[in-house]
C-alpha positions in Angstrom: 46.5 -25.8 184.3 47.9 -25.7 180.6 45.8 -25.1 177.8 47.2 -27.3 175.0 48.9 -30.4 174.0 52.1 -30.3 172.0 52.2 -33.0 169.2 55.2 -33.8 167.1 55.3 -35.9 163.8 58.0 -37.6 162.4 59.2 -40.7 160.4 62.5 -41.9 161.9 63.6 -44.1 159.3 64.3 -47.1 161.9 67.4 -44.9 163.1 68.7 -45.2 166.5 70.2 -41.9 166.5 67.0 -40.2 165.1 65.2 -41.6 167.9 67.9 -39.9 170.4 67.3 -36.9 168.3 63.3 -37.1 168.9 64.0 -37.6 172.5 65.8 -34.5 172.9 63.4 -32.4 170.8 60.7 -33.8 173.2 62.5 -32.8 176.3 63.5 -29.4 174.8 60.1 -28.3 173.7 57.9 -30.5 176.3 56.2 -32.2 173.6 53.2 -34.5 174.9 52.5 -36.7 172.1 54.7 -38.0 169.1 53.1 -39.5 166.2 56.1 -42.0 164.6 56.4 -43.8 161.5 59.0 -46.4 160.9 60.7 -46.5 164.6 63.6 -47.8 165.5 63.2 -51.5 166.5 65.2 -54.4 167.9 63.6 -57.9 167.3 60.5 -56.2 166.2 60.3 -54.2 169.5 59.9 -50.5 169.5 63.1 -49.3 171.4 65.0 -46.2 172.5 61.9 -44.2 174.0 61.5 -45.4 177.1 62.7 -42.3 179.1 60.6 -40.5 176.6 57.2 -41.6 177.6 54.8 -44.4 177.1 55.0 -46.3 174.0 51.7 -47.5 172.1 51.6 -49.9 169.2 50.0 -53.2 168.4 52.0 -55.6 165.7 51.3 -59.2 166.5 54.0 -60.1 163.8 56.7 -58.5 161.9 58.4 -55.2 162.5 56.1 -52.3 163.3 56.2 -49.2 161.1 53.9 -47.0 163.4 53.5 -46.2 167.0 52.4 -43.1 169.4 54.4 -41.9 172.4 52.9 -40.0 175.1 54.1 -38.5 178.5 52.1 -39.2 181.7 50.4 -35.8 181.4 47.5 -37.8 179.4 46.2 -41.5 179.5 44.9 -42.7 176.1 43.3 -45.7 175.2 44.8 -48.0 172.6 42.3 -49.2 169.8 43.9 -52.5 169.5 41.2 -53.4 167.0 42.1 -50.7 164.6 45.7 -50.9 165.3 48.3 -52.8 163.2 51.7 -52.8 161.4 51.2 -49.5 159.9 48.5 -47.7 161.8 48.3 -46.9 165.8 45.3 -45.5 166.9 44.4 -44.1 170.3 41.6 -42.4 171.8 41.9 -39.5 174.1 39.1 -39.6 176.8 37.6 -37.1 179.2 39.7 -36.6 182.3 37.6 -33.8 183.8 34.3 -31.9 183.1 36.5 -28.9 181.7 38.5 -30.9 179.5 38.0 -31.1 175.7 39.6 -34.6 175.0 36.2 -36.6 174.9 35.8 -38.6 171.8 39.2 -37.5 169.9 41.3 -40.2 168.2 44.9 -40.0 167.4 46.6 -42.0 164.7 50.2 -42.5 163.5 50.0 -43.8 160.0 52.5 -45.1 157.6 51.3 -45.2 154.1 53.9 -47.8 152.0 55.3 -46.1 148.6 55.3 -49.6 147.1 51.3 -49.8 147.4 49.0 -48.2 144.5 46.0 -47.5 146.9 47.5 -45.5 150.3 44.0 -46.4 151.9 44.0 -49.3 153.9 41.1 -51.4 155.0 42.0 -51.1 158.6 41.7 -47.0 158.1 38.6 -47.3 156.3 37.2 -49.1 159.3 38.5 -46.8 161.8 36.9 -43.9 160.0 33.6 -45.4 159.6 33.7 -46.5 163.6 34.9 -42.9 164.5 31.7 -41.6 162.5 29.3 -43.6 164.3 30.8 -42.8 167.7 30.7 -38.6 166.7 34.5 -39.1 167.4 36.9 -36.4 165.9 40.3 -37.5 164.4 43.8 -36.3 164.5 46.0 -38.4 161.6 49.9 -38.0 161.4 50.8 -39.8 158.2 53.8 -40.4 156.3 51.6 -40.6 153.2 54.1 -40.9 150.4 51.8 -39.0 148.2 52.2 -35.9 146.6 49.4 -33.1 146.1 50.0 -29.2 145.1 47.1 -28.5 148.0 49.2 -29.4 151.0 52.4 -28.1 149.7 54.0 -30.7 147.1 55.6 -29.5 143.8 53.5 -32.0 141.9 50.2 -34.1 142.0 50.6 -37.8 141.6 47.9 -40.8 141.5 48.3 -41.5 145.6 48.0 -37.7 146.3 44.7 -37.5 144.3 43.3 -40.8 146.3 44.3 -39.4 149.5 42.5 -36.1 148.6 39.2 -37.9 147.8 39.7 -39.9 151.1 40.0 -36.7 152.7 37.0 -34.9 151.0 34.8 -37.9 151.5 35.3 -38.3 155.2 35.1 -34.6 156.3 38.7 -34.1 156.8 40.9 -31.3 156.2 45.0 -31.1 155.9 46.8 -28.7 158.5 49.7 -28.5 156.3 50.7 -24.7 155.7 53.3 -23.7 153.2 55.5 -25.5 151.0 58.5 -26.4 153.2 59.6 -30.0 152.4 59.0 -32.4 154.8 61.1 -35.3 153.0 64.7 -34.1 152.2 67.7 -36.0 150.3 70.5 -34.3 148.6 68.7 -35.1 145.3 65.3 -34.4 146.0 63.2 -32.3 148.2 59.1 -32.8 148.7 56.0 -32.5 151.1 55.3 -36.2 151.5 54.0 -36.1 155.5 50.4 -34.7 156.2 48.5 -33.9 158.9 44.8 -34.6 158.7 41.9 -33.6 161.1 38.3 -33.4 161.3 36.5 -30.1 160.4 34.7 -29.8 163.9 38.1 -29.7 165.8 40.3 -27.6 163.0 39.7 -24.5 165.3 41.2 -26.4 168.2 44.4 -26.9 166.3 47.2 -24.3 165.7 51.0 -23.7 165.1 51.5 -26.4 162.3 54.9 -26.0 161.2 58.2 -27.7 160.3 61.0 -27.3 162.6 64.6 -26.7 161.7 66.0 -29.0 164.3 68.1 -31.8 163.0 66.1 -35.2 162.9 69.0 -37.2 161.6 66.4 -38.6 159.3 65.3 -38.1 155.8 62.2 -36.5 157.1 61.8 -33.6 159.4 59.9 -32.9 162.5 56.5 -31.3 162.3 54.7 -29.8 165.4 51.2 -28.7 166.0 49.1 -27.7 169.3 45.7 -29.0 170.2 44.1 -26.4 172.5 42.6 -28.2 175.4 41.6 -27.3 179.0 41.8 -28.9 182.3 45.2 -30.7 181.9 47.9 -30.1 184.4 51.2 -28.8 183.1 53.1 -29.8 186.2 52.6 -31.8 189.3 53.5 -31.6 193.1 55.7 -34.4 194.1 57.1 -35.4 197.4 60.7 -36.1 198.4 60.6 -39.6 199.8 63.7 -39.3 201.4 63.0 -35.8 203.3 61.0 -37.1 206.0 61.3 -35.4 209.3 61.1 -38.4 211.7 60.4 -36.1 214.7 57.2 -34.5 213.3 56.0 -37.5 211.6 56.0 -39.5 215.0 54.4 -36.5 216.8 51.8 -36.2 214.3 51.0 -40.1 214.2 51.1 -40.0 217.8 48.3 -37.6 217.9 46.1 -38.9 215.0 46.1 -42.5 216.7 44.9 -41.4 220.4 41.4 -42.1 219.1 42.1 -45.0 217.2 39.2 -48.0 217.7 39.9 -50.2 220.5 37.5 -53.5 219.4 38.4 -55.3 216.2 36.9 -58.7 216.5 34.4 -59.0 213.5 35.6 -58.7 209.7 33.7 -54.9 209.7 35.7 -53.9 212.9 39.2 -54.9 211.2 38.3 -53.2 208.3 37.3 -49.8 210.1 40.5 -50.4 212.4 42.8 -50.7 209.2 41.1 -47.8 207.2 41.7 -45.8 210.3 45.5 -46.9 211.0 46.4 -46.6 207.1 44.8 -42.9 206.8 46.8 -41.9 210.0 50.2 -43.1 208.6 49.7 -41.5 205.4 48.2 -38.2 206.7 50.9 -38.0 209.2 53.8 -38.7 206.7 52.5 -36.2 204.3 53.2 -33.1 206.5 56.7 -33.7 207.2 57.7 -34.1 203.4 59.3 -31.7 201.3 57.4 -30.8 198.1 58.4 -29.6 194.9 57.2 -28.7 191.5 57.9 -31.2 188.8 57.1 -31.6 185.3 56.3 -34.4 183.1 59.5 -34.5 180.9 62.5 -36.5 181.9 65.7 -35.0 181.3 68.2 -37.4 179.1 71.5 -38.7 181.2 73.4 -39.2 177.9 72.6 -35.5 176.5 75.8 -33.2 177.2 77.3 -30.0 176.0 79.1 -31.2 173.1 75.9 -32.8 171.4 74.2 -29.4 172.3 76.9 -27.5 170.2 76.8 -30.3 167.4 73.2 -29.9 167.3 73.2 -26.4 166.9 75.6 -26.3 164.3 73.6 -29.0 162.4 70.5 -26.8 162.4 72.6 -23.7 161.3 74.2 -25.3 158.5 70.4 -27.0 157.3 69.0 -23.6 157.2 72.0 -22.3 155.0 71.9 -25.1 152.6 68.0 -24.7 152.2 68.5 -21.1 151.7 71.3 -21.3 149.2 70.3 -24.5 147.6 74.1 -25.1 146.7 75.3 -28.5 146.8 78.4 -27.6 148.8 76.2 -26.1 151.5 74.0 -29.6 151.6 77.2 -31.6 151.7 78.4 -29.6 154.7 74.9 -30.1 156.2 74.9 -34.1 155.5 78.7 -34.0 157.1 77.4 -32.4 160.2 74.5 -34.6 160.9 76.6 -37.7 160.1 79.0 -36.2 163.0 76.0 -35.6 165.2 74.7 -39.1 164.6 77.9 -40.9 165.4 78.1 -38.8 168.7 74.8 -39.6 170.0 75.6 -43.2 169.5 79.0 -42.9 171.4 77.2 -40.8 174.4 74.3 -43.0 174.8 76.7 -46.2 174.9 79.2 -44.6 177.3 76.1 -43.2 179.6 74.8 -46.9 179.7 78.1 -48.4 180.6 78.8 -45.9 183.2 75.4 -46.4 184.8 76.2 -50.4 184.7 79.5 -49.6 186.4 77.8 -47.9 189.2 75.7 -50.7 190.3 77.2 -52.0 193.4 74.3 -53.3 195.3 72.7 -56.8 194.7 69.1 -55.4 194.7 70.0 -52.9 192.0 71.4 -55.4 189.8 68.4 -57.5 190.2 66.2 -54.9 189.7 67.8 -54.1 186.1 67.7 -58.0 185.2 63.9 -57.8 186.1 63.5 -54.9 183.9 65.3 -56.4 180.9 63.6 -59.5 181.2 60.2 -58.2 181.5 57.6 -59.2 178.7 55.9 -56.2 177.4 52.3 -56.2 178.0 49.5 -54.4 175.7 47.4 -51.6 177.0 43.7 -52.5 178.0 41.5 -50.9 175.1 38.2 -51.2 173.8 36.7 -54.7 173.7 34.1 -56.9 171.6 30.9 -57.7 173.2 29.0 -61.0 172.4 26.8 -59.0 170.1 29.7 -58.0 168.0 29.9 -54.1 169.2 32.7 -52.3 170.8 32.9 -50.9 174.4 32.6 -47.0 173.8 35.2 -46.3 176.8 37.5 -47.8 179.6 34.8 -47.6 182.0 32.7 -50.0 179.9 35.5 -52.3 179.0 36.3 -52.8 183.0 32.6 -53.4 183.5 32.5 -56.1 180.6 35.8 -57.9 182.1 34.1 -58.1 185.7 30.8 -59.3 184.3 32.7 -61.9 182.0 35.1 -63.1 184.6 33.0 -62.7 187.8 29.4 -63.5 186.5 26.8 -62.1 188.9 29.0 -59.2 190.4 27.4 -56.6 188.0 23.8 -56.5 189.3 21.0 -54.0 189.1 21.3 -51.6 191.9 18.2 -52.9 193.9 19.6 -56.4 193.9 22.8 -55.2 195.1 21.5 -53.0 197.9 19.6 -56.0 199.1 22.7 -58.1 199.1 24.5 -55.5 200.5 22.1 -55.3 203.5 22.0 -59.0 203.8 26.1 -59.3 204.1 26.2 -56.6 206.7 24.5 -58.8 209.3 27.3 -61.3 208.2 30.2 -59.2 208.3 29.2 -57.7 211.7 28.4 -60.9 213.5 31.2 -62.4 215.8 31.8 -66.2 214.8 33.1 -68.9 217.0 36.3 -67.9 219.0 39.1 -69.2 217.1 42.0 -71.1 218.6 45.0 -68.7 218.8 47.4 -71.0 220.3 49.1 -71.8 216.7 49.0 -68.4 215.4 50.7 -67.1 218.4 53.6 -69.4 218.0 53.7 -68.2 214.2 53.0 -64.6 214.4 54.3 -62.5 217.3 55.5 -59.0 217.5 59.3 -59.8 217.3 58.5 -61.7 214.0 56.6 -58.9 212.5 59.2 -56.2 213.6 62.0 -58.7 212.0 59.8 -58.8 208.7 59.7 -54.9 208.6 63.4 -54.7 209.5 64.2 -56.4 206.1 62.1 -54.0 203.9 64.0 -51.5 202.1 63.0 -48.2 203.3 61.9 -46.7 199.9 60.9 -49.8 198.4 57.6 -49.3 196.1 54.3 -49.3 198.6 51.6 -51.6 198.0 47.7 -50.6 197.4 47.7 -48.7 200.9 50.3 -46.4 199.7 52.5 -46.8 202.8 56.4 -46.9 202.2 58.2 -49.3 204.3 60.3 -46.3 205.9 57.2 -45.0 207.7 57.2 -48.6 209.6 60.7 -48.8 210.1 60.9 -45.4 212.0 59.3 -47.2 215.5 56.6 -50.1 216.0 53.4 -48.3 215.6 50.6 -51.0 216.1 50.1 -54.3 217.0 48.7 -56.2 213.9 49.3 -59.7 215.4 45.6 -60.5 215.6 44.5 -59.1 211.9 44.7 -60.9 208.6 43.9 -64.5 210.1 41.9 -66.4 207.4 40.0 -65.2 204.3 37.2 -63.9 206.3 39.5 -61.5 208.4 42.0 -60.3 205.8 41.3 -56.1 205.6 39.7 -55.2 202.2 42.2 -52.6 201.5 44.9 -55.2 201.6 43.8 -56.8 198.2 43.4 -55.9 194.9 42.4 -57.3 191.5 43.8 -56.7 188.1 43.7 -58.1 184.6 46.8 -59.7 182.8 46.7 -60.4 178.9 46.7 -64.0 178.1 47.2 -64.2 174.0 47.9 -61.2 171.5 44.3 -61.4 170.2 43.2 -59.1 172.9 40.3 -57.6 171.6 38.1 -60.3 172.9 37.2 -60.5 176.8 38.3 -64.3 176.9 42.0 -62.4 176.0 42.5 -61.3 179.6 42.6 -63.3 182.8 41.7 -62.0 186.1 44.3 -62.4 189.0 43.7 -61.4 192.4 46.7 -60.3 194.5 47.0 -60.1 198.1 49.5 -57.7 199.8 
């Protein structure tokens, strides 16, 4: 288990090359969360960070100026009602009893320089909500505000207003020293501020300005949040390493005691659960396992880029030390060359990848990905009384009660209904006429259907890869799944799809029951 989460904060200046530099930095230092201002966008959508992690933001119209990127180590929930063009807020929920991630709100904030008051109404509402919920805050902001307290050379009106906001809401800044976070050839200043709640200040450490080239006029800022109970790596199975002989031997042993009767819906469920468990457990042993991290390698990053990156970093440090214009020009030239080479490397990598697509299914998969419409993550929703749900569990319960009235009954009623339904599920109905079913469904047709599956196609809710079924005919499923009353329970699942952009209300989500 790892004891910290690594954060990085940066204004990308809407640069494609700066986005590539951020991706490399997160992979190099195993960063978990990026608080980004002015990300690179295409058609008002944040781009270039898909391989780095999951991008969270909400901007119904116009170009977003803030977003948060996180790896799969954590699963934050987007606070869509407090997120907008210049602010993205997420809440980190407790993932186990040992974690300190309960009620921590993380914010990426952009404060436009052309507005007199840096504090927006949405930010005030978020702070008030956190105070009522007892939630701590971590805010990474491009404040465009100067104050000597957090290292700026001067104090301006925006800095005074931001300082009042910090003092009035129990916050404190993490900034240490006076290393500039904004740098141009004619000006250097501390404009980026990291603000946190007083109660979690002791859990945050290692705030510093990094020397790594950002290819932006802002620099990378990193800090660490100490937590417990979050895995630093995971154990994954190599799907293509299945030992067929061991798999079939193990499966044969497990199927010796399989149920022999499956005439009622209850018996079908028990039978299918037994078969599914047997297949999954039999396949888990013959697979090769390895330890894997949560950070993907960049396919376009190469040795030439690494050398240019180190050269740019070295010249930047020299220019900062000597403060000579000639050294600043050399550092700027090195940054521009690195910028160009990153663009070339990404374009070349993409073209080589596309040239390697020879199979129709690979091309179809790429087309499907490119045509995919982005869906906002499910966050906190507003109840009929105007209050918000406190966590994702309450959100799911609210959605169930809204779209399936009567499903969320009290425990006594649920037990009563469950007891009454057991008699129905365990009873045998009139024997159906299988003559038509036997013509439509046969062992040969099932074998043919399984044979058409790609061996490593993504499994359904049962978690069974087609490869496990293609090895050999395992079990006769001809008599199962006839009619709705006979469909095994683990063959179906329910999900929610967003219907419109105003996703704060439960009516904005529609239910869809999907059968596999």
